[in-house]
C-alpha positions as CSV (number, residue, x, y, z in Angstrom):
1,M,85.6,2.7,140.3
2,K,88.9,2.0,138.4
3,R,92.1,2.0,140.2
4,Y,95.5,2.9,138.5
5,D,98.7,1.5,140.1
6,R,101.5,4.2,139.9
7,E,104.2,1.4,138.9
8,V,102.0,0.4,135.9
9,L,101.0,3.8,134.8
10,P,103.8,6.4,135.6
11,I,101.9,9.8,135.8
12,A,103.5,12.4,133.8
13,N,102.0,15.4,135.2
14,E,101.0,14.1,138.6
15,M,97.3,14.3,138.5
16,L,95.5,13.3,141.7
17,I,92.7,10.7,141.3
18,N,89.8,9.4,143.4
19,E,91.3,8.4,147.0
20,Q,94.4,10.3,146.3
21,I,92.5,13.7,146.5
22,R,92.5,15.2,150.0
23,V,90.7,18.4,150.2
24,R,87.3,19.2,152.0
25,E,85.3,20.7,148.7
26,V,85.8,20.8,145.3
27,R,84.6,23.0,142.2
28,L,83.2,19.9,140.2
29,I,82.9,19.7,136.3
30,G,80.6,16.8,135.1
31,S,81.4,14.1,132.6
32,D,79.6,16.0,130.0
33,G,82.0,19.2,130.5
34,E,79.3,21.4,132.2
35,Q,80.1,23.0,135.6
36,V,78.2,21.4,138.5
37,G,79.4,23.7,141.1
38,I,81.1,23.6,144.4
39,K,80.5,20.2,146.2
40,T,81.9,18.3,149.1
41,L,84.7,15.7,148.2
42,S,82.4,12.9,149.1
43,E,79.6,14.1,147.1
44,A,81.8,14.4,144.1
45,R,83.3,10.8,144.6
46,S,79.8,9.4,144.9
47,M,78.7,11.2,141.5
48,A,81.7,9.8,139.8
49,E,81.0,6.3,141.3
50,E,77.4,6.5,139.9
51,E,78.7,7.3,136.4
52,G,81.4,4.6,136.7
53,L,84.1,7.1,136.1
54,D,87.0,8.7,138.0
55,L,87.3,11.9,139.9
56,V,90.5,13.7,138.6
57,M,91.8,16.9,140.2
58,M,92.4,19.0,137.2
59,S,93.7,22.4,139.0
60,P,94.9,21.7,142.5
61,N,95.9,25.5,143.0
62,A,92.6,27.0,142.4
63,K,90.4,28.0,145.4
64,P,88.6,25.6,145.6
65,P,90.6,23.0,143.6
66,V,88.7,22.1,140.3
67,C,88.0,18.3,139.7
68,K,86.4,16.7,136.8
69,I,84.6,13.5,136.4
70,M,86.2,11.5,133.5
71,D,87.5,8.1,132.4
72,Y,91.1,8.7,133.7
73,G,92.6,6.0,131.5
74,K,91.0,7.3,128.2
75,F,92.3,10.7,129.1
76,R,95.9,9.7,129.6
77,F,95.8,7.7,126.3
78,E,94.6,10.7,124.5
79,Q,97.6,12.8,126.2
80,A,100.1,10.3,125.3
81,K,98.8,10.4,121.8
82,K,98.9,14.0,121.5
83,A,102.5,14.0,122.8
84,K,103.5,11.5,120.4
85,E,102.0,13.5,117.5
86,A,103.6,16.7,118.6
87,K,106.9,15.0,118.8
88,K,106.6,13.4,115.4
89,N,106.0,16.7,113.7
90,Q,108.9,18.8,115.2
91,K,112.2,19.0,113.1
92,V,115.3,18.3,115.2
93,I,118.1,20.7,113.9
94,E,121.6,19.3,114.4
95,L,124.8,21.2,114.6
96,K,127.4,19.9,112.2
97,E,130.9,21.0,112.4
98,M,133.4,21.8,109.6
99,R,137.0,22.6,110.5
100,L,139.2,24.8,108.2
101,S,142.6,25.9,108.3
102,A,144.1,29.3,108.1
103,T,146.3,28.2,105.2
104,I,143.6,26.3,103.3
105,D,143.9,25.9,99.5
106,L,141.0,27.0,97.2
107,H,140.2,23.8,95.9
108,D,140.1,22.2,99.3
109,M,137.7,25.0,100.6
110,E,135.5,24.5,97.6
111,V,135.1,20.7,98.4
112,K,134.3,21.7,102.2
113,A,131.8,24.5,101.0
114,K,130.1,21.8,98.8
115,N,129.6,19.5,102.0
116,V,128.5,22.5,104.1
117,A,125.9,23.4,101.4
118,K,124.5,19.6,101.5
119,F,124.1,20.1,105.5
120,L,122.3,23.5,105.1
121,Q,120.1,22.1,102.3
122,A,119.1,19.2,104.8
123,G,118.2,22.0,107.3
124,D,121.1,21.6,109.8
125,K,123.2,24.4,111.2
126,V,126.8,24.3,110.6
127,K,129.7,25.5,113.0
128,V,132.9,26.5,110.9
129,S,135.8,26.7,113.0
130,I,139.6,27.4,112.4
131,R,142.3,26.5,114.9
132,F,145.3,28.6,114.9
133,K,148.6,26.8,115.4
134,G,151.9,28.2,116.6
135,R,152.7,31.4,114.9
136,Q,149.4,31.6,112.9
137,M,148.1,33.4,116.2
138,A,150.0,36.4,115.1
139,H,148.2,36.6,111.7
140,T,144.4,35.9,112.6
141,E,143.6,38.2,109.8
142,N,144.3,35.3,107.4
143,G,141.9,33.2,109.3
144,K,139.2,36.0,109.0
145,A,139.7,36.2,105.2
146,V,139.4,32.5,104.9
147,M,136.0,32.7,106.9
148,D,134.9,35.6,104.8
149,K,135.6,33.9,101.5
150,F,134.1,30.6,102.8
151,Q,130.9,32.4,103.7
152,E,130.7,34.1,100.3
153,M,131.0,30.6,98.7
154,I,127.9,29.2,100.7
155,S,125.9,32.4,100.7
156,E,123.5,30.8,98.3
157,Y,122.4,28.2,100.8
158,G,122.8,29.8,104.2
159,V,123.4,33.1,106.2
160,A,125.9,33.5,109.2
161,E,123.9,33.3,112.4
162,K,126.9,34.4,114.3
163,Q,129.7,36.2,112.5
164,A,133.3,34.8,112.9
165,K,135.0,35.7,116.1
166,I,138.0,34.4,118.0
167,E,138.0,32.7,121.2
168,G,141.5,31.5,122.4
169,R,143.2,29.9,119.6
170,N,140.1,29.1,117.8
171,M,138.0,31.3,115.3
172,F,134.4,30.1,114.6
173,M,131.3,31.2,113.0
174,I,127.6,29.6,112.9
175,L,125.8,29.2,109.6
176,A,122.0,28.6,109.4
177,P,120.1,27.6,106.2
178,K,118.2,30.3,104.4
179,S,114.6,30.1,104.9
């Protein structure tokens, strides 16, 4: 029977194996995947020892708990492999930020729109924000006009996930790439 030291192999989902299992009887699944039936813990352990495999508690909350005879090291390797594959296939979406001004010039806005278009084409979301300074707070409609114009400029590459809204001295909107 194999032993696995917790310091060497940290258990991700805390499955109990062999001597760690402390119940009277278990519903046993054989190494071939067929259900053996309800057995006492000592019978289940001896069956696992005969095959040279481990007794692993798969479902501790069931009545009685479900245990399976398997090679635990191989099982953990397969789980790690699947997790690594799933992580490799997922796309991480970043949130980039572009700051504008309520008094921005047209050419400056075009340059920033070109950069935002690159971010959106790369699949990232973009937070476009305007910070109002001093007396600009009295004319937030200018900022709204700038946001609308900016959104119109990049409408080919992205859509507004959250429309422009004011929070304190800032106005922001979130743009997402077109799918």
